[in-house]
N, C-alpha and C positions, 0 to 999 in steps of 0.2 A: 758773686755771693756776698751779702752783707754780713759783717762781723762786728763784734764789740771787743775792743782790746784796750788794755792799759799800756800807755807809752811813757817812757822816761825822757825828759828833756836833756839832751846831751850838748846842745849848743843854743845860745840865745844871743841875739844881736839887736841893739837899738839902732834904728835907722831914721835919725832925725826925731822930730817931736811927735810925728803922727804914725809912724810905722815901726814894727819890730818883726823879727823873724825867729821861728823856733824850728830846730831840727829834733825830731822825736824818734826814739828807737824802740822797737818792739822785740822782746826776747824770743818770740816764736817766729813762725813763717807768716809773712803778710800775704793776703790775697793779691792778685794782679790788680793794679790801679791804672786806669786809662787817663790820658790828659783831658782835662776838663771836668773830671769828677770832683766831688767834694766830700768833706767829712762833717759830722755833727759833733761838736766838742762840748763835753760836760763842764760847766763853769761851777766848780766846787767851792764850798765855803763862802758863798755869796748869797745872802738871804734876799737880795733885791732881784736876783735873776732866777727865774723858774725854769726856763727852757734852755735846751742846748743851742749853741751858736753854729750856723753853717759857715764853713770857711773852705775856700778852694784849695786843692792840692797844688802847692808851688813846685815841688820837686820830689822825686822818689829815687832811692838807691837800694835796689833789691838785694844786692850783695851784702850791704851793711844793715839791712832791715830798718832803714830810716825813711822817714816821710817828713817833708818840710812844709811849713805854713808861713805865708807872708800876711801879716795882720795889720789892718789899719785901726787905730783907736778911735771909735766913734760913739761908744756908749758904755753902760755899766759893765756889761759882760766882757767886752774887749779890754776895758780898763783893768778889770780883775785879772784877765789873762796876762796883761802887761806886767803884773807884779811877780810872775812866776820866774824861777831861776833854774839853773842846771841842777839836775837831780830830782826836781819835782815831777810829779806824775800827772798825766792827762788821760782821760778816758774818751775814746773816739768810737763812733759808729761810722763805718766806712766799708768799702767805697760806695758812694751814693751818686745817683743820677746817670744821665747819658752824656758821654764825653764827645770830644771832637773826632771826626773821621781822620784816620792816619794812613788808611790803605790807598795811597795815591802814588802815581808814577814817580820814579826817581828823578825825572827831568822836569817835574812840575815847577812852575814859577809861583812861589808862595809869598803872600803878604800877610803879616800879622799886625793888627792895630789894637793897642791897649791903652787905656786911660785910667788913672787913679789906681785903686786897688785891683782893677780889672787886668792889670799886667800880670797878676799872680799866676794864673793857670797857663799863661803863654810860655813860661820858662820850661816847664816839663814838656809841653808840646814841642818847643824848639829842640829840646834834647832828643826826643823820640824821632823827630823828622831827621835830625842830624845823623842818627844811627842808620837811617835809610839813604844817606848821602844827599840829603836835600838841605840846601842852605837858604833859608828864607830871608826876606827883607822884613825887619822888625821895626815898627814905628811905635814909639811910646810917647804919650802926651800927658801934660799936667798943667795946672795953673802957673806953677813956678818950679824951679829946679829941685827944691827940697821935697816935692811930691812925686819925684821919679827916683826912688831910692836904690834900685838894684840894676842899673844900666850895665855895669861890668859883668854881671852874671850871664847876660844874654850874648855878650860879644864872642865867646867861643863858638856859638851855634849859627850866627847869621850876621847880616849887615844891619847895624842898629842906627836908626835915625831918631832924633828927639825933637819934639815941638813943645814949646811953653808959651802960654798966653802972654807973659811979660817979657819974653825974650832972654830970660836969665840962663837958659841952656838951649843950644841948638836953634832950630828955626823959630822965628817969632810968629806965633799964630796958633790956630787949632790944628790938631793932628791931621785932619782931613784936607788941610791946605798945604801940607808938607809936599815938596816937589816929587818925592818918591811915591806918593799915594796915587798919582794919576798914571803911573806906568802900567804896562800890560802884565796881567797875572792870570794864572789858571784857577787859583782858589784864594779866597781871603778868609782869615779867621779873626774874630774880634770879640773883645770883652772889655767892659768899662761902663761909664755912664750911659743911660738909655738914649739921650739925644745924640751922643756920639755914634752909638751902634746903629741907630736908625739912619743917620747920615751915611754911614758906611754901607748899610744894606741898600739904601736907595741908589747910591752910586754904583754898587756892584750890579744891581738889577738892570740899571740903565745901560751898563757896559757889557752885559751878558756874561758876567763872571760869577762862578759858583762861590757861595759865601755862607759861612756858618757864624752864628752869634751865640754867645753865652749870656743868657739873661740873669739879672741880679734881683729878681723879685724877692720880697720878704718870704723866707721859708722857716717854718716853725718845726715841723716834725721830720722833714727830709724823706718821708716815706710815701707821700701822696694821700695821707689820711685826713689831714686837717683842712685841706683845700684853700688855704690862705694864699697860695702862690699861683693860683690859676691864671692863665693868660689866654687871650683869644687868638686863635690861629685860623687859617683857611680851612682846616680840618676839624674845627670846633674847639671847644675849651680843653686845654691841656694843663696838667700839673707840671710846673717848671722843675720841681725837685725830683720828679720821677721820670717824666717823659723828656725833660731837658736835664740840666739847664741849657744844653747846646741844642740849637735848632737850625736846620737849613732854611735859608730865607725863601726858598721856593714854596714853603707852606706858611709864610709869615707876612704876606702882603697886607693883611688887615692890621698887623702890628706896626709896620714901618711906614705905611702911607699916611 
């Protein structure tokens, strides 16, 4: 069920020049949030921004009624959000979209592949799978080390591998060239730049591995009304914000080929 709540910022961290994280607390009871779902954030006091901004849920602590966001500064809206401090309020519409499948066997061999801001939803997914005694392999990629800001947050939940284009951290090369990428898995989850996800999807399809990708289409309303995020699938056109953002690649051949 979608709700609109005011949250208070209880923790803010700057993560290099391009990223920051916010921990938001709600005074009431939050609805259940699934890994891969997102929120629409009201950018208040900014005349240049008319629409809410869609941001993936990075983490959830139901006991503390907190929800975390990992935000990349890319435009006027996120620059405004970057000026907020502890004690400030944010209004969210949430939880939105269709998330990752987590009802998998406890002995499943799981790979997660994230790139850029696409690493954000994989943390909460890692946490949920860890509670099911599943320890995934987590591959995080970026152009350089400064664009992989939260590696340590993943380490309690899985085996973390890093790939950077310039070799400044971990394996030198793109994330799909990392030695762990080619190992045997039962399911792959991916979020990040579209070329990366398409490469992950193609590889998974060729190897007969189940795979889910979280698309990052431009989303304005988050409710499936404005149709600006529509993508073409084997089952016809679908709204990424409502029927995604997570899709099983079994219905996405038109997208990744």
